[in-house]
C-alpha positions as CSV (number, residue, x, y, z in Angstrom):
1,X,-84.9,37.4,-29.8
2,X,-84.4,38.4,-33.5
3,X,-82.8,36.3,-36.1
4,X,-79.9,38.6,-36.3
5,X,-79.3,38.5,-32.5
6,X,-79.2,34.7,-32.5
7,X,-76.7,34.7,-35.4
8,X,-74.5,37.2,-33.5
9,X,-74.5,34.9,-30.4
10,X,-73.6,31.9,-32.6
11,X,-70.7,33.8,-34.2
12,X,-69.3,34.8,-30.8
13,X,-69.4,31.2,-29.5
14,X,-67.6,30.0,-32.7
15,X,-64.9,32.7,-32.4
16,X,-64.3,31.8,-28.7
17,X,-63.9,28.1,-29.6
18,X,-61.5,28.8,-32.5
19,X,-59.1,31.1,-30.7
20,X,-59.3,29.6,-27.2
21,X,-58.6,26.0,-28.3
22,X,-54.8,26.4,-29.0
23,X,-54.3,28.1,-25.6
24,X,-56.2,25.4,-23.8
25,X,-54.3,22.7,-25.6
26,X,-51.0,24.3,-24.5
27,X,-52.2,24.5,-20.9
28,X,-53.2,20.8,-21.0
29,X,-49.8,20.0,-22.5
30,X,-48.0,21.8,-19.7
31,X,-50.0,19.9,-17.1
32,X,-48.9,16.6,-18.5
33,X,-45.3,17.6,-19.1
34,X,-42.9,15.5,-16.9
35,X,-40.0,17.3,-15.3
36,X,-36.5,15.9,-16.1
37,X,-34.3,15.6,-13.0
38,X,-31.0,17.6,-13.3
39,X,-27.9,15.5,-13.8
40,X,-25.9,14.9,-10.7
41,X,-22.5,16.6,-10.7
42,X,-19.5,14.3,-10.7
43,X,-17.7,14.3,-7.4
44,X,-13.9,14.7,-7.7
45,X,-12.0,11.9,-5.8
46,X,-10.6,13.0,-2.5
47,X,-7.2,11.7,-3.6
48,X,-6.3,12.0,-7.3
49,X,-3.8,9.2,-7.6
50,X,-2.3,6.4,-5.4
51,X,0.2,3.6,-5.6
52,X,0.9,1.1,-2.9
53,X,4.1,-1.0,-3.3
54,X,5.6,-3.9,-1.4
55,X,9.2,-2.8,-1.4
56,X,10.3,-6.2,-0.2
57,X,9.2,-7.9,-3.4
58,X,8.7,-5.0,-5.7
59,X,5.1,-5.9,-6.3
60,X,2.4,-3.2,-6.8
61,X,-0.4,-3.9,-4.4
62,X,-2.8,-1.2,-5.4
63,X,-2.8,1.6,-8.0
64,X,-5.2,4.2,-9.2
65,X,-4.6,7.0,-11.8
66,X,-0.8,6.3,-11.4
67,X,0.0,8.1,-14.7
68,X,-2.0,11.2,-13.9
69,X,0.3,14.2,-14.4
70,X,0.4,17.0,-11.8
71,X,2.7,19.4,-10.1
72,X,5.1,17.5,-7.8
73,X,5.4,20.1,-5.0
74,X,8.0,19.3,-2.3
75,X,8.3,15.6,-3.3
76,X,10.7,17.2,-5.8
77,X,13.2,17.4,-3.0
78,X,13.7,13.7,-3.0
79,X,15.3,14.0,-6.5
80,X,17.5,16.9,-5.3
81,X,18.5,14.8,-2.2
82,X,19.3,11.9,-4.5
83,X,21.8,14.1,-6.4
84,X,23.4,15.3,-3.1
85,X,23.8,11.7,-1.7
86,X,25.1,10.5,-5.1
87,X,27.8,13.3,-5.1
88,X,28.9,12.5,-1.6
89,X,29.1,8.7,-2.4
90,X,31.2,9.6,-5.4
91,X,33.5,11.7,-3.3
92,X,32.5,14.9,-5.2
93,X,31.1,16.5,-2.0
94,X,31.4,16.1,1.7
95,X,28.8,16.6,4.5
96,X,31.2,19.1,6.1
97,X,31.5,21.3,3.0
98,X,30.8,25.0,3.7
99,X,28.0,26.3,1.6
100,X,27.7,30.1,1.0
101,X,24.1,31.4,1.3
102,X,23.2,33.7,-1.5
103,X,20.6,36.5,-1.4
104,X,18.5,34.5,-3.8
105,X,18.6,31.4,-1.5
106,X,17.8,33.5,1.6
107,X,14.7,35.2,0.1
108,X,13.2,32.0,-1.3
109,X,9.6,31.7,0.0
110,X,7.4,28.9,1.3
111,X,8.7,26.4,3.9
112,X,12.2,27.3,4.9
113,X,14.9,27.1,7.6
114,X,15.4,30.8,7.6
115,X,18.9,30.9,6.1
116,X,20.5,34.4,6.2
117,X,22.2,35.9,3.1
118,X,26.1,36.0,3.1
119,X,26.4,33.4,5.9
120,X,27.5,29.8,5.7
121,X,26.0,26.4,6.5
122,X,27.4,22.9,6.1
123,X,26.0,20.7,3.3
124,X,24.9,18.3,6.0
125,X,22.9,21.0,7.8
126,X,21.2,21.9,4.6
127,X,20.3,18.3,3.8
128,X,18.7,18.0,7.2
129,X,16.7,21.2,6.4
130,X,15.6,19.8,3.1
131,X,14.6,16.4,4.5
132,X,12.9,17.4,7.8
133,X,11.9,21.0,7.4
134,X,11.2,20.8,3.6
135,X,13.3,23.9,3.3
136,X,13.0,25.7,0.0
137,X,15.9,28.1,0.8
138,X,18.2,25.1,1.5
139,X,17.4,23.6,-1.9
140,X,18.5,26.8,-3.7
141,X,21.7,27.0,-1.6
142,X,22.6,23.4,-2.4
143,X,21.8,23.8,-6.1
144,X,24.0,26.8,-6.4
145,X,26.8,25.2,-4.4
146,X,26.8,21.9,-6.4
147,X,26.3,23.2,-10.0
148,X,27.0,27.0,-9.8
149,X,23.4,28.0,-10.5
150,X,19.9,26.8,-9.8
151,X,19.3,26.4,-13.6
152,X,22.3,24.2,-14.1
153,X,21.3,22.0,-11.1
154,X,17.7,21.6,-12.4
155,X,19.1,20.6,-15.8
156,X,21.1,17.8,-14.1
157,X,18.0,16.8,-12.1
158,X,16.1,16.1,-15.3
159,X,19.0,14.1,-16.7
160,X,19.0,12.0,-13.5
161,X,15.2,11.6,-13.7
162,X,15.5,10.1,-17.1
163,X,18.2,7.7,-15.9
164,X,15.8,6.6,-13.2
165,X,13.1,5.9,-15.9
166,X,11.0,8.9,-14.9
167,X,9.7,9.4,-18.4
168,X,6.5,11.2,-17.2
169,X,8.3,14.0,-15.3
170,X,9.8,17.4,-16.0
171,X,11.3,19.6,-13.2
172,X,11.8,23.3,-13.3
173,X,12.8,24.0,-9.7
174,X,15.0,22.1,-7.1
175,X,12.4,22.4,-4.4
176,X,9.0,22.0,-6.1
177,X,7.8,25.5,-5.9
178,X,5.1,26.1,-8.6
179,X,6.5,26.5,-12.1
180,X,5.0,26.4,-15.5
181,X,5.7,23.1,-17.3
182,X,6.7,21.2,-14.1
183,X,5.0,17.9,-13.6
184,X,5.3,14.3,-12.5
185,X,3.1,11.2,-11.8
186,X,2.7,8.8,-8.9
187,X,4.2,6.1,-11.0
188,X,7.4,8.2,-11.5
189,X,7.5,9.1,-7.8
190,X,7.5,5.3,-7.0
191,X,10.6,4.9,-9.3
192,X,12.3,7.9,-7.7
193,X,11.5,6.8,-4.1
194,X,12.5,3.2,-4.5
195,X,15.8,4.1,-6.2
196,X,16.6,6.6,-3.5
197,X,15.8,4.3,-0.6
198,X,17.6,1.3,-2.2
199,X,20.8,3.3,-2.9
200,X,20.8,5.5,0.2
201,X,19.0,3.6,3.0
202,X,20.9,5.6,5.6
203,X,18.9,8.7,4.5
204,X,16.0,7.4,6.6
205,X,18.0,8.3,9.7
206,X,17.4,11.9,8.8
207,X,13.9,11.5,7.3
208,X,12.7,9.8,10.5
209,X,13.7,12.8,12.6
210,X,10.5,14.4,14.1
211,X,12.1,17.8,14.4
212,X,15.3,19.7,13.5
213,X,16.8,22.8,15.2
214,X,18.8,25.2,13.2
215,X,20.1,28.6,14.3
216,X,18.0,28.5,17.4
217,X,14.7,27.7,15.5
218,X,13.1,24.3,16.0
219,X,11.0,23.0,13.1
220,X,8.7,19.9,13.2
221,X,8.9,17.3,10.5
222,X,6.1,17.8,8.0
223,X,5.5,14.1,7.8
224,X,3.0,13.8,10.7
225,X,2.8,10.0,10.4
226,X,6.1,9.8,12.1
227,X,5.5,8.7,15.7
228,X,1.8,8.0,15.0
229,X,2.1,5.0,12.6
230,X,4.2,2.1,13.6
231,X,7.2,1.6,11.4
232,X,7.0,4.9,9.5
233,X,10.5,6.3,8.9
234,X,10.1,8.6,5.9
235,X,9.8,9.9,3.3
236,X,8.4,13.3,2.0
237,X,5.3,15.4,1.9
238,X,4.3,18.2,-0.4
239,X,1.6,20.7,-1.2
240,X,0.9,23.1,-4.1
241,X,-2.4,24.8,-4.8
242,X,-3.0,23.5,-8.3
243,X,-2.4,19.9,-7.3
244,X,-3.3,19.4,-3.7
245,X,-1.6,17.6,-0.8
246,X,1.0,14.8,-1.6
247,X,2.9,12.2,0.4
248,X,5.4,9.5,-0.3
249,X,5.5,7.5,2.9
250,X,7.4,4.3,3.7
251,X,7.0,2.0,6.7
252,X,8.7,-1.2,7.9
253,X,7.1,-3.8,10.1
254,X,9.1,-7.0,10.7
255,X,10.7,-8.0,7.4
256,X,8.2,-6.1,5.3
257,X,8.6,-2.6,3.9
258,X,5.9,-0.7,2.1
259,X,5.9,2.4,0.0
260,X,2.6,4.4,-0.4
261,X,2.3,7.4,-2.8
262,X,-0.8,9.6,-2.5
263,X,-1.1,12.7,-4.7
264,X,-3.7,15.4,-4.9
265,X,-5.5,15.0,-1.6
266,X,-8.1,17.6,-0.6
267,X,-6.4,18.4,2.7
268,X,-3.5,17.2,4.9
269,X,-5.7,15.5,7.5
270,X,-7.4,13.4,4.9
271,X,-4.1,12.7,3.2
272,X,-2.6,11.3,6.4
273,X,-5.7,9.3,7.2
274,X,-5.8,7.7,3.8
275,X,-2.1,7.0,3.8
276,X,-2.4,5.2,7.1
277,X,-5.4,3.2,5.8
278,X,-3.5,2.3,2.7
279,X,-0.5,1.1,4.8
280,X,-2.9,-0.9,7.0
281,X,-4.3,-2.6,4.0
282,X,-0.8,-3.3,2.6
283,X,0.5,-4.8,5.7
284,X,-2.6,-7.0,6.0
285,X,-2.0,-8.2,2.5
286,X,1.7,-9.0,2.9
287,X,0.9,-10.8,6.2
288,X,-1.4,-13.2,4.5
289,X,-4.6,-11.3,5.1
290,X,-4.1,-11.1,8.9
291,X,-5.2,-7.9,10.5
292,X,-2.5,-5.7,11.9
293,X,-3.5,-4.5,15.4
294,X,-1.9,-1.1,15.7
295,X,-2.8,2.5,16.6
296,X,-2.3,3.4,12.9
297,X,-5.3,4.7,10.9
298,X,-7.4,6.0,13.8
299,X,-4.5,7.9,15.2
300,X,-3.4,9.3,11.8
301,X,-6.9,10.6,11.3
302,X,-6.5,12.9,14.2
303,X,-3.3,14.4,13.0
304,X,-2.8,18.1,12.3
């Protein structure tokens, strides 16, 4: 082999080493690179906020995210009902009052008792529809009857809410149908529910009805805990897409009455099951830690 041939081979080897080294280094680096595990996504709670209250003593037994604002849905009707009962107690209205059903009331969507335009119903019938059926059309008819318009009634609702100390609430409708700027919290619903039940305990006679028939149509109460959880006799359920499934439920066993507020559940079955479990826990607490042997939570979990 000539001197020039040997020199050519040496040059080729050097060139290979110079240009191949960085690539090889990169490959080695890749081999030793440790993969980073992706961050786990936060799982949203199955119920956004809860409050459990011993109504006998006024003590809050459990609370989570009580001040979280969300749309109130049909629990709004408790405030509308408060205003009706207040007017009747003050002699400004009677259960036998005839209420004219407007076209606006009759065409109101969502849950309703199927009121017909240009007919009449008594105030008492409409209150039963609001309480048992969660009738949106009845709310509009009552609002128009009591204050002349829905807007004027809603204005009075907000004044009443402030009087009850509901400083974290704003209502735009008398029935809880979705509306921009309408919100409340579980803490405020506790204030509303306790004031309502303390002032108008007879309202539970209606709230505890498992069904109501109007104009030949029978509607089941939307509170499915009635008849499935011992002592439950109210109060109100609700649902709106942006917030989820709500319930304000009260139950009495012996001398003890509890109020449980659950807002923003993922589905109605889970809402009912969790409400029953919360009541079980509450009654065990007020009974000195003794277990309450009932059909409660297990039965509620099968509801709907």
